[in-house]
C-alpha positions, 0 to 999 in steps of 0.5 A, a space after each residue: 292392345 291400345 287402350 283407347 280411352 282412360 282418366 290416369 289423372 283420377 286420384 284412385 291411381 295417385 299411390 301406384 301408377 307406376 305399377 298400374 303401367 307395368 301391369 298392362 305393359 306386361 300384359 300386352 298393352 303397347 299404348 294408353 290415351 288418357 283423355 282430358 275433360 276440361 283444362 285442368 285435365 288436359 294439363 295432367 294428361 300431358 304431363 303423364 304423357 312426358 312422364 311415360 313417354 312412348 306409352 301413355 299419350 293425351 287427348 284435350 278437349 272438354 266434356 259436356 258435363 264441365 262446359 258451364 265450368 269452361 272459360 273462354 280462356 280455358 277453350 283458347 288453351 285448349 285449342 293452343 295445345 292440340 299442336 303438341 305432339 303428345 296429344 293424339 285426340 280432341 276429346 272428350 267431347 260431345 253431348 249428355 243429357 242423362 241426368 236431364 241437364 238443361 244447358 244443351 244449347 251450351 253443350 252443343 256450342 263448345 262441341 262443335 267448336 271442338 269438332 272444328 278445332 279437331 278439323 284445323 289440327 287435323 286429330 280424331 275426335 273422341 266422343 261422348 254421347 250419353 242419353 244424346 245420341 241422335 243430336 251428337 251425330 247430327 252435329 258429327 255430320 254437320 261439321 264433315 267428321 270422319 275421324 275418330 270414335 264413339 267411346 263407351 258405346 252402348 247404343 243399338 245396332 242400328 244407331 252403330 251402322 250410322 256411326 260406321 257409315 260416317 267413317 268413325 269407330 266404335 269402342 266398347 268398355 267393361 259394360 261389354 262384359 256385364 250380365 244381361 248387356 245388350 252389347 254383345 248382340 250390338 258388337 257381333 254385327 260390326 265388323 272386328 276392324 271398326 272397333 277400338 278397345 277401351 277402359 275407360 278406367 278407373 270406370 267401368 271395370 269388367 268382369 270378373 273385375 266389377 265393383 273394382 277400380 279399373 285399370 289399363 290391364 283390364 282391357 284384355 278382358 274386354 278384347 277376350 269378350 270380342 274374341 268370343 262374340 266374334 268368334 276368333 282367336 284372342 290374337 286376332 282381335 289384338 292385332 285388328 283392333 290395334 291396327 285399326 288404333 293406329 290408324 285412328 290416333 298414330 297414322 299421322 
């Protein structure tokens, strides 16, 4: 398994990250991608990739909720670091108007800049699209982006098909395990080889760990849920989603 989206630099992991990594590896998680939200966290992601070589990899970008604090120097630094071998994606990037944000023009400008960075660097993208799905996909299509993932997916099946038609993948977090979630019905309509696994740790812990700190080992619960949804063995979900993640993040 590959956990394609975590935030291992959060203080929740400061005291026991070695144990967190060991638990994940023992459960069959071979690689973990830790995604930045700004320059400072991108620096931390790179440090973690150095600390755990061959296991932890970095994504560098500016989260839409952080664009107002990003300076031109920060953006130039992120553009420069995209060439580091430990950086396997530009992200997480995108749009977010969930809380009624009014800086959508600024968000779009940084998002487009990050998409162009991904094109130049030959890197996939990790897309955040909360409450702004339609506009997010319009911008992705306008820039010709065909490699990456719409992470923590929460839209409907019709939108999911549009994402797949663009060539990108979809990943669900522990939210797919929640009672009364409509996401299992969405996931059932999607081909398994276009789905990636993620935890978004330390957030979105799956059942039966909901309310606790999420960590990469919990990606197994997401895989088990997908196995249930698609009526296939766990090992098939492991094999197919791992191959898909390799194709997105580690193909070249």
